[in-house]
N, C-alpha and C positions, 0 to 999 in steps of 0.2 A: 750178516756181515758182508761188506763189499769184497769182491774178488781181488786177488793180487793184481797189481798193475802190470801192464805189458811194458817191459823196459827194452827200448830199442837200442841198437848199436850207437855208440857215440859218434857224433858228426863233427867234421872240421867246419869251422864257421866261414872260412874264406877260401875261394877257389884255388889260390896259389899255395895252400897248405898241402904238403905231400904226405904228411904223417899225422893221423888222428891221435897219436899218443902224446902230442905236444899241444899245450894251450895256444890259442883259445879254441874251445870246443863246447859242444852242447849235447846233453844226454836227455832224450825224451822218456818220460814216464806217462803212459796213457791209461786211463781208467777203464777202457772198454765200454761197450754199449753203443747203440745206434744213434743216440741223440747227441748232437754236437755239444761239447763242454766248454766252459770257460777255461782259460789257460793262465798259468803263472810262470814267469821266468824267475828262477831262484838264484840269487847271488850270495854265496857264502862269504863270511868275513875272513879276516886274516891280516889286517893292517896294510893292505896292498903289498904284502910280502909273500903270502901263501893263501891257500883255501882251506878253511876249517871243515873237516869231514862231517862233523856232527851237525853242521848247518847246511848240508847238501842233501844226500840221499834220504836221511830220516825225514827231512822237511818235504821232499818230493812225495814220499809215501804217505805222509799225513794228508797232503793235498789230494792225492788220488783217492784216498779214503773218503774225501768229501765229494767225489765225483768230478774233480777238476783234472785237467792235464797239467803236468808239471815238467819244466825243462831246466835242468841244472846247468848253469853257465860257469865255465871255467874261463874267466876273463883274464887278460894279461896283467901281470903284477911286476914288481921290480925285478930286474932292472928296467923293464918297460915303464914308460911314463905317459901322462896325459898327452894327447887325447885317446890313447889306445884302449884303456878300459871302457871308456864311454862308447867308442866305436864298436867294441865287441857287444856291449849291451844293446845298442841300436840294431846291430846286425842280427842279434838273437830275436828281437821283437819282429823285425822284418821277415826273418826266416819262418817264424811261427805263423805269421799272417800268410806268407806265400804258400805254405804247405798245409793251410788250415783244412782244406777238404780231405786231403790224404790222412791227416792226423785226427780228423773229426773234432776240430776245435772251432770256436766262434771267433772270427777275426775281429769282431767288435767288442770282445771281452778278453783282452790280453793285458794282464797285470804284471808288475815286476815287484819282487820281494827281495829285500837285502838285509843282512845282519852286519852291524858295525861298519867296517870299510865297504862291505858289500851294500850296506844301506846308503853309503855315499854314491856308489855306482848307480843304484836304483834311483836315488833322488836326483842325480845328475841327468839320468835319462828322462826324468819327469820335468826337468827345467830347461834342458838343452835338447831339442828335438826338431825334426823337420817332417814334412809330408811325403818325402820321397822324391826321387828324380824320375819323372815320367819318361825322360829320354835316355835313361841309363841302359847300356847294353846288357848288364846283369839284371835279370828280372827281379831278383830279390831286392835290389837297391831302389826299385820303383815303389816299394811298399812304405806306408806311413810308419815312422819310428816312435810316435807318441804312445806311451802306455795308457791304458784306460783306467788304471788305478795303481797306487803306490802302497806297499806294505813295508814299513821301515821299523826295524827291530834294533833297539839301542844304536841308532845310526850315527855315524860321523856326518856332520852337516857343515860345521863352520871351520874355517881356517883362521879365525880371529882369536880372541882371548881364550875361548873355551875349546880350543882345538885339541885334536889328538896328534901330537907331534910326529909320531912314527908314520901315520898315514900321510901327513903332509910331506914329510921328507921323501917317502917312497914314491909318491905320485908326482910331485912337482920338483923335488930336489931341495937341498938345504938353502939354496940361495934364490928361491923362486921370487920373481918380481911381484910387487904389491898388486899390480893389475891382474895378474893371473890368480893370485890368492883370492882376490875379490870375486873373480869370475867363478871360482870353484867353492866359494862360501855360499852355500845354496840358499840360505835364508835371504840372501840379497838378490836371488834370481827368480823368485816366485812371481808369477803373473796370474791373471784370471784364467789363463789357458792351462795352468798346471793341473794335472789330474787330481781327483779326490784321494785322500791319503788316510791310512791307518798307521798310527805310531804307538810304540810302547817302549818304555825305559824303566829302569829302577832309579829311585831317588839317590841312592848312595853308590852308584856306579863309579868306581875309582879309576877307570881307564878312559871312558868317554863320558864326560859330564852330562847329566840330564839336561843341562841348558841347551845342548844340541837339538834335542827334540822340541824343547819349549820354544826355541827361536824359530824353528821351521813351522810349528803350529801357529805361532803368532803371525808369521808372514802369510800363511794360508788364510787365516782369519781376516787379515787386512785386505786381502784380494778377493774375498768372498768365495773361496774354494772350500767345499765341504771336507771336514776331517774328523777323525776320532783320535783322541789322545788318552792313553792309559799310563799312569805313573804308579808303579808299585813301590811301597816303602823301602823294601830291602831286597838285595840280590846282587850277586857278583856279576861282573861283565862276562858276556859270552855264554849265557845260559841256553841259547838255542830254543828248543821246544819246551825246556824247563819242566820235563815230566816228573822230576824228583822234588819239585817245589809246588805244593798245592796252590799257593797264592799266585805266584807269577805264572804258573802253568795255565792259569785261566785265560791267558792271552789268546790261545788258539781257538777256544770256543767263542770269544768275543770277536775275533777276526772272521771266523766262519759266518757268524750272523751278519757282520758288516758286509762281507762279500755277497751273501744271500740278498741283502737289501739292495745291492747294486745289480741284481739280476744276473749273477754269474752262474746260476744253476747249481748252487751248492746243495748237497744232500745233508741236511742237518740230522744229527743222531748221535749214537754212541761214539763214533769216530771223529766227531767235530773237535775234540779237545785232546786227543792222544795220537801218538804215532805208533804204527804197528809194522811188523815185518822188517825192523831195522835194529 
């Protein structure tokens, strides 16, 4: 069995933050070992109003059990609005790459994972990114913000007909202009440069309709971007690791194998499908 992860002190994302007890912040969970590991930035859900605890530390511990480094991101939520959550996600990816040698992670294998509204954060990072500013005074801002893979768990994707109204209102406001809703309807922002993606949803999700994942997967297919899509027949919204649901809980093993195929250095085995230590 893998050793317990090394949980490092929570970090302020931005240099002008005077107090790490306030969001946005990043908590590293490192698997140990001398071999550099793939990394995953974890974005809990919560409708852009809060961060769901069961989609944070337990997920990080599952990932470290696979031999991956995990970084739980507490991005800004309401009353903060777009583009601040996206900037926090980009900053987290850049920070992981900048400190890759110190944290023993592979800068060319940095994924981002999100649940529900956190899935919208992750998918936004995968469709709105830049290569960094080589002239920036802050060395972190020189790093590439494009994730190498997306893991989207019952994600909010669209702000069209199948939208999650609460996420839309909290991120953009109740009177958001049509052009901004279009920009953040991520099925419309996919390009051939979008990273490969793993998506899962339940068909009867009553909060975020499964069409969100279907729309994004269809857009990936049209652009020739590799993806895996798993739709389980039943399951309420917000299941997280779904350890109490034998059918839906299979998503973690499926995701572990998918990451292994992308050369993230996953250790497949008994901890590929369950979370421990949480």
